[in-house]
N, C-alpha and C positions, 0 to 999 in steps of 0.2 A: 513471330511470335510477339513483338512491340505490338502489333495489330492486338490481340488477344488482352495484354494486357490492359491496351486502353478501353477496349469492350470492357472488361471486366471493373475498370474502372467507372465508365459510366453508368452500369449496371448498379452498382455499389454507393454511388453519390445522392440518390435522392427519390422522392416523388415523382411519377408521371404526372403532366397538365388533367389527364383522366384521372387518375388516383384520385388528384383532390379536388376534382371536382365530383364524384362518386364519396366521395366523405364527410363534404360539405353537406351534398342532396342528404345523406342519411341521418346527419347529425341535424338537418332542418327540421325532418319527417317529424325524427323523436322530439325532437322540443317542440312542433306543434302539439305534436298527440300529449305531452306533458302539459303544457299551456291546455288543453279540452280540457285534461280530467284535473284541476286543478279550479278551471271554471265551474267545472260538474259539481265538485264539492260544496266547493265553496256555497253556489245555489242550493245544493239537499240539505245544506246547514241553514241558510234563511228560512227554507220552509219548513223545514222542523221546529225554531224556534217561532215562526207564526201561528202552524199549528200547534203549537204549547198555548202559546194567546190563547189561541180561539176557542181551545179545550177548559180553559180556566175561564174566559169569559160566559161561555152556553154551563158550567157549572154553577159560575155566578150569581147567574140568572134563573135555574135552576133553583137555588139554595134561597133567593128574592122571592121566587112566585110561590116557591114552598110553606117559609112559613106564615103567611097568610091564612086564619080561619075558612073552612070552607066554605062558608056564606058570603068570606067578604065579597064585595064588591071589584076588589084588583081582580080575583081568582076567576070573575065571569067566563065560560066557556067561550070559549071565540079563538079569532088569530086565522094565521096561516100559513104556511110554510116558504110558500111560494110567491105572495104578493104581500104588502103594507095593509097591514086590518085594522079598524078600529071599529069598535059597539060602542056606539051611543058617545060616552067620552074619553075613552076606555083607549087607548095605542096597545098592538099587540107588537111593536115594532120598535128599534132605539138603535141609534150608532152611536159607538164606543170610541172615540179619540186617544192615540196612547202616545204621551210625549217622550222623547227619548233623550231630550236633553236634560228638562225639570224632573221626570219622573212622574209627571199628574196623570191621574186619570178621568177623559169627562164624558160623561153621558149623557147624548141629548136625544131630546123625547120633544114633539109638534104637539102645542097645547093651541086652543083658542087662541087665535092674531100673533102665535108667534111659534118661537121653540121657547124651551126650560133646559138649561144647561147646570148639571151635576157635575161640579169638580170636585174629585178629592186630590190633593197635595202631596205629597212624600212626606211631609211633617207631622200629617194626622191632620190638617184643617180641610174643615167644607164649606164650600159656599155653592150657594146655587145664583143664576142670573134667567132673568127672561131677556130675549130680543128679537125681532123680527127675521133674522136671518141666521140659520145655524152659526156654529161659531168655532166649529170643527176649523184646527189648522196643523194638524200632525201628519205626519208622512204616514202614520201606522194607524189605520181607521177599520174598524169591523162592523158591519151594519149585521142586528139581532133582530129577527123574528119570533115568536114563540105560538102554537094552538095547545089552548086547551080544551080537554075531550073529556064528557063528562058519559059515567059506564060506557068507557072503550072496548072495543070489542078486540082482543089480543089470543091468535090462534086458534079462529072462530069459536071462543067463547065470552060472553059478553059478561064484564064485569059489573053489578051491579054495584050503586053507590059508589065505584069508584072516579078516580078521576085521573089521566094522563094529561102530563104539561110536557111538549116535547118544544126544543129553543134549537135552534138552525145559524151557524154567525159562522160568514161570508167574508173575507176579506176584500177590501177595497183598496182601490191604490197603491194595490202593494206590490213590488220589487219583483216577488216570484213567479213565475209559470207553470202550471196552471195555477189557478186562482184556489186560494185557499178557502176547505170549506167544511163545517166539524158539526155535525147534529149530534143531540142527547135527548134521552126521555127519562123520564120516571113516575111511577103509577103510585099514586096515593090514596088511602080508604079515604 
């Protein structure tokens, strides 16, 4: 009887080393899975933020190009969505640099002999500088290209007298993978 009391006391006294190791292993697996889920969620949130910025930049460039009259020099047919294109003195690409700290937006385009940068500050002031090298310093940089087509073919139908403007925005040097890319088009008579 004394032996059975001693055995019962030992069994009721706590967990064995094997049980503790199994519990710790299960806890580590659970915490690792939770950390992966949190990291994936944060990455998805960052990607969505950059995609929203790319959408805004594409829309803004479409609005800029749409405001020119059809015969304006800035709206000459040309450009490319896959490489930087220039027709005469017109560039069909630019870089947009967004500052996370000051809220300013810089648009840099290549010009003869260097680069021209237009800075839109958060207080509404706009300044332009010409430099020999690009001045972008922000961590959030987007490269925009656009293509302007006269009398485009849409679903096998030629839209004579119209023009299609397509803008593609690619995120460069962003912290998200895969890279952010957004394309938007409009047709104007």
